[in-house]
N, C-alpha and C positions, 0 to 999 in steps of 0.2 A: 857097244860103245862103239863112236866113231874114230875112225884113225886116219881122215882125213886125205888119203889117197887118191879119192873118189869125185875131189873137185876138177868140173870140167866147166868151159864157155858155153850157156842155153842161146843164149839169141843176143848179136849186138843189134843196135837201131838204129839202123840208117838214118843219117840227114837231119837230126833232131834239131841242130841249131845252124845258122849261117859260120859261126866265127864260134867260137872255144867255150865250150862249158866252166863258167866258172863256177858256180855252188848247185848240190841236188840237195833236196830236203825233203823229205818222206812229210807226210802229210795224214790225216787221220783220213776214214771213210776210202782205202786201199788207194792212195792217188801219192801222185808224187809231185814236185815243181824243178824245173829247172831255169836257173839262169844264165845269161851267156853276153859275150863282148858286142852281139849283135843289138844289144838294147833290149830285146824280150824275154817273157819272162813265157813257160809252156808251163800247162797242167795236165797231168798224165793220167790214165788209168793207170793203176802196177797189176794188173791180173791181165795176162795174156790175151789180146795181143801185143797191150798196151799205145793203145790209142790215146791221140794229142785231145782232152779235152778243151780246153783254153788257149787261147796266145794272148796275154796281156801286152797290152804295146801303149806307150808312152812314155819311158823312158829315152831321153836324147846322144845316149851315152853308155858307155857299160854297164851292166847292172850285176852286183858285187851280193853280199850280202841277202838274205830270205829267212825268215820268219814267223810263223802261226801262230797267231794271236788267239783265236779260238774257231771252232770246226770250219768256219767256211769263209776266214780273215787270215788274212796275210798280207805282211808288210814287205817292202821290196828298198831297193838303197844304193844308189850308181854315182858312177864319177860323176855324172851333170849338178851332185850337188843335192838334190831331193829325195825324200822320201816318200814313199806311196803305200795306198792302205788299200787295198782289192778287194772284190766280191766274189770267195768263185763258184755262187753261184749261177753269175749272171755273166760273169769275166770279166764287170766292168770295176775300174776305176772310182774309189770313192770319194778321197780328199788327196789332200796332195803340201808338204811342206818345201819351203824351199831354201835354202845356203845353209843347209845345216852341215850334210858332210863334207869332209875339206877337199880339194881338186887339187889335184897331184899329179904333175906328168911322171914321174919317179917311179919308175915300174915295178923296182922289185920294194919298194915302199908304197905302192898304190896297191900291189898285190897284198903285203901285211893289214894297212890299213883296213881296208875294204871286207874281206873274205870273212872275217868274224865280228863287222861292224853291232853288230844288235846280240845283245843278250837280256832275255826276260827275267823281269824281278816279278814280285808278288805286288798285289793289289792293282793289275791293267798296268803297269809300268813296262819299259824298255832303256836300257842303257846305249846312249848310242858315242861312238868312239868320234874325237875329234881332233884335231892340234893345239896343246896345251891345252884341252879341258875335254870334259866327260859331259853329256845333256842325257837329259832323265823326258821321256814323251810322253804323256797319256796313251794309250793304245787307242783311243775311243775319238777322242777328237785330236787326235794327233797333234797335239801341243807343247813347245818345249817348256816342264814344268820346272825345273831346274839346271842352271849352268855351274858347272865346278869348272872355275880357272884354276891356271896355278900348280899344272898337274907334275910339272918334275919332270915329265913324260916328254915334249914336244909331240910325238905321234902315239897315241891309243893303239893296241893292236890286238886285242885280246882279253874279255873276262872272266873271272872265278868265282863265285860264293866260296867262300870257306866255311865260314855258319853262318846264319841265320843274318839278314842284313849287313854283314860285312865282304865287300866285295875287292877281291882283288882284278886291280888293271894293271896290265902288263904295255912295256910300251919298246921305244926304240932304248940301245944304247945297255939290252937288258933290265932295263931296272922295271922295278916292280911297285906300285901304290898299293895300299889298302884303305878301301873307301867304309865309312860307315855312315849306313844310310838312314841311322835314326839322326846322327847329331850333324848328317847334311856336309862333311867337312871329311877330306883325306888326310889321314891321321899320319903316316911312316911313309915313306920310300925308301927302296935299298937296291944298289945295283949289281946286278949280276958279270957276267964273262963276256957276252956275245952282243950280238947287234939287236935285231927286234925280236919280242919275245913271242912266238905266234900260236904258242898251245902253253896251254897250263893245266895241268893231271892234279886233282887231290887225291891223296892219298890217306887222310882222315884231317878231323877239323882242328890240327895243327901243323900238317906238312905240305906240302907239295911241290911239286916238281914245274920245273918251265923247261922248254925247246925254245934253242936261242940262236941256233949253230952249236951251245953245248949244252950238257944236262945236267941241269942245276937242281938241286934237294935243300927246298927252303923249311926254315922251322918260323910259325908265329905264333 
């Protein structure tokens, strides 16, 4: 049995980005991606010596969320308000949509909103966080299919699918909403104790944990 006593640092990759790294995303085909405040995304080989395969450039502000939607396609989000779609075979941008992600200069809120702004849904769609709303975009066309407003959240920070078609949306002031994808509406919301719900962990189909400065156990 592994006793955990032999963990050691194997390698530090120097000069990965010119500013802090905001997101690391494992990819298929032995690759991973990094998103940075230097406005760039880099695609790396996950096999030593960990060479950079592509540098994806086009965002004009800090890059936070990344999501792989197929083997060779990822989408990225930035504080510049855009979502971009990239081809990992060529390293080129395929499409973009503007004015989707909110722009905010509050560093704490910015980090919470952008770090996990995307949540992959069924049927080729993605949930995107926002201010007093969420949006569902089509991964192929990158068009907004649905905008749901009056979220009672002010800012949405995290997502979790608790049961098929039922999504929890965590926001500021410890609030959690339940979104029903079949009915296209928010059915309920409740307040926790903390501030921004940055993490939600599923326990089973009827309970989950949120982290918002406090550890909250919920039943639904």
